[in-house]
Backbone as CSV, one residue per row, in Angstrom:
resi,resn,N_x,N_y,N_z,CA_x,CA_y,CA_z,C_x,C_y,C_z
1,MET,162.991,103.376,41.512,161.796,103.058,42.274,161.844,101.587,42.662
2,GLY,162.235,101.352,43.857,162.343,99.985,44.327,161.198,99.608,45.230
3,LYS,161.424,98.522,45.924,160.407,97.978,46.817,160.082,98.950,47.949
4,ASP,161.093,99.670,48.429,160.883,100.615,49.530,159.988,101.777,49.117
5,PHE,160.051,102.185,47.856,159.218,103.282,47.373,157.745,102.934,47.501
6,PHE,157.366,101.736,47.055,155.960,101.335,47.106,155.524,101.007,48.527
7,THR,156.437,100.547,49.360,156.089,100.283,50.746,155.774,101.586,51.469
8,GLY,156.548,102.618,51.200,156.314,103.912,51.831,155.025,104.560,51.368
9,LEU,154.642,104.350,50.118,153.430,104.955,49.588,152.197,104.077,49.783
10,SER,152.363,102.887,50.315,151.228,101.979,50.447,150.154,102.509,51.390
11,ARG,150.471,103.482,52.201,149.466,104.043,53.110,148.383,104.801,52.355
12,PHE,148.608,105.105,51.069,147.606,105.779,50.257,146.691,104.791,49.554
13,PHE,146.705,103.542,49.982,145.889,102.498,49.382,145.371,101.613,50.500
14,VAL,144.304,100.873,50.226,143.674,100.038,51.244,144.501,98.772,51.489
15,ASN,144.088,97.996,52.474,144.848,96.801,52.849,144.190,95.495,52.426
16,ASN,143.104,95.544,51.658,142.490,94.289,51.205,142.110,94.393,49.732
17,ARG,142.053,93.245,49.085,141.836,93.192,47.636,140.433,93.645,47.239
18,ARG,139.431,93.388,48.063,138.064,93.771,47.711,137.933,95.289,47.594
19,ASP,138.379,96.011,48.600,138.307,97.469,48.560,139.256,98.041,47.512
20,GLY,140.392,97.390,47.324,141.330,97.826,46.295,140.735,97.714,44.904
21,ALA,140.012,96.622,44.655,139.366,96.448,43.353,138.289,97.505,43.142
22,ARG,137.588,97.865,44.186,136.575,98.915,44.076,137.200,100.262,43.748
23,MET,138.290,100.580,44.417,138.967,101.850,44.159,139.522,101.888,42.737
24,LEU,140.127,100.789,42.306,140.708,100.735,40.972,139.640,100.841,39.898
25,SER,138.516,100.169,40.096,137.455,100.252,39.096,136.838,101.651,39.054
26,SER,136.745,102.317,40.180,136.242,103.698,40.196,137.190,104.627,39.440
27,ALA,138.485,104.434,39.626,139.456,105.258,38.910,139.403,104.979,37.413
28,LEU,139.163,103.743,37.023,139.045,103.408,35.603,137.806,104.048,34.976
29,ILE,136.733,104.140,35.742,135.525,104.796,35.240,135.784,106.284,35.030
30,VAL,136.460,106.918,35.979,136.792,108.339,35.841,137.710,108.543,34.637
31,PHE,138.673,107.636,34.453,139.549,107.732,33.280,138.752,107.619,31.982
32,THR,137.798,106.705,31.940,136.987,106.525,30.738,136.189,107.786,30.420
33,ILE,135.646,108.407,31.441,134.910,109.657,31.237,135.837,110.724,30.665
34,GLY,137.025,110.853,31.226,137.972,111.831,30.709,138.438,111.502,29.301
35,ALA,138.625,110.206,29.021,139.107,109.793,27.701,138.074,110.062,26.610
36,THR,136.798,110.056,26.955,135.780,110.348,25.944,135.697,111.834,25.632
37,GLN,136.361,112.648,26.443,136.321,114.108,26.262,137.723,114.678,26.019
38,LEU,138.565,113.946,25.297,139.936,114.399,25.090,140.034,115.663,24.245
39,ASP,138.987,116.020,23.544,139.012,117.258,22.774,138.810,118.492,23.664
40,GLN,138.424,118.289,24.905,138.255,119.368,25.882,139.471,119.389,26.815
41,THR,139.828,120.551,27.297,140.970,120.668,28.210,140.717,119.911,29.510
42,TRP,139.499,120.043,30.039,139.198,119.354,31.296,139.247,117.838,31.113
43,GLY,138.877,117.336,29.958,138.938,115.899,29.697,140.360,115.390,29.665
44,GLN,141.257,116.190,29.106,142.669,115.811,29.075,143.258,115.774,30.478
45,VAL,142.891,116.758,31.289,143.400,116.808,32.668,142.856,115.638,33.478
46,VAL,141.554,115.397,33.375,140.940,114.284,34.114,141.534,112.954,33.670
47,ALA,141.718,112.763,32.369,142.275,111.514,31.859,143.707,111.321,32.337
48,LEU,144.506,112.378,32.324,145.901,112.268,32.745,146.020,111.949,34.238
49,VAL,145.293,112.698,35.049,145.372,112.484,36.505,144.841,111.108,36.877
50,SER,143.703,110.721,36.302,143.138,109.417,36.646,143.996,108.275,36.107
51,MET,144.686,108.480,34.981,145.588,107.457,34.467,146.743,107.231,35.440
52,LEU,147.293,108.314,35.971,148.377,108.182,36.943,147.898,107.470,38.211
53,ILE,146.691,107.797,38.647,146.128,107.129,39.826,145.895,105.649,39.530
54,CYS,145.391,105.335,38.347,145.162,103.934,37.973,146.457,103.136,37.969
55,ILE,147.514,103.730,37.445,148.807,103.029,37.418,149.300,102.790,38.837
56,TYR,149.261,103.824,39.660,149.722,103.672,41.040,148.884,102.646,41.802
57,TRP,147.544,102.769,41.719,146.684,101.838,42.430,146.799,100.428,41.866
58,GLY,147.024,100.301,40.566,147.216,98.982,39.975,148.460,98.304,40.512
59,LEU,149.549,99.058,40.639,150.770,98.504,41.212,150.579,98.166,42.692
60,ALA,149.875,99.016,43.409,149.612,98.738,44.825,148.693,97.528,44.976
61,PHE,147.723,97.377,44.078,146.799,96.240,44.133,147.536,94.922,43.934
62,ARG,148.525,94.912,43.054,149.294,93.697,42.800,150.040,93.229,44.033
63,ARG,150.387,94.151,44.920,151.155,93.797,46.111,150.285,93.203,47.226
64,LEU,148.967,93.331,47.117,148.086,92.788,48.158,148.014,91.278,48.044
65,ASP,147.999,90.609,49.179,147.922,89.144,49.152,146.583,88.606,49.644
66,HIS,145.718,89.440,50.136,144.380,88.968,50.569,143.339,90.014,50.291
């Protein structure tokens, strides 16, 4: 996974830091909700999917310069 991988997927993320921070914080809230329900199957699924989104959006957020 090099620089070209994240450049190609960057279209799934916004182009400014303000909106990126909003998206990332929303995904973290969804992850927290799922993490509090890890004893339920739906909580595990929500936590896993939102964790993957948080990682991807976090990496995309780091690449923004404004």
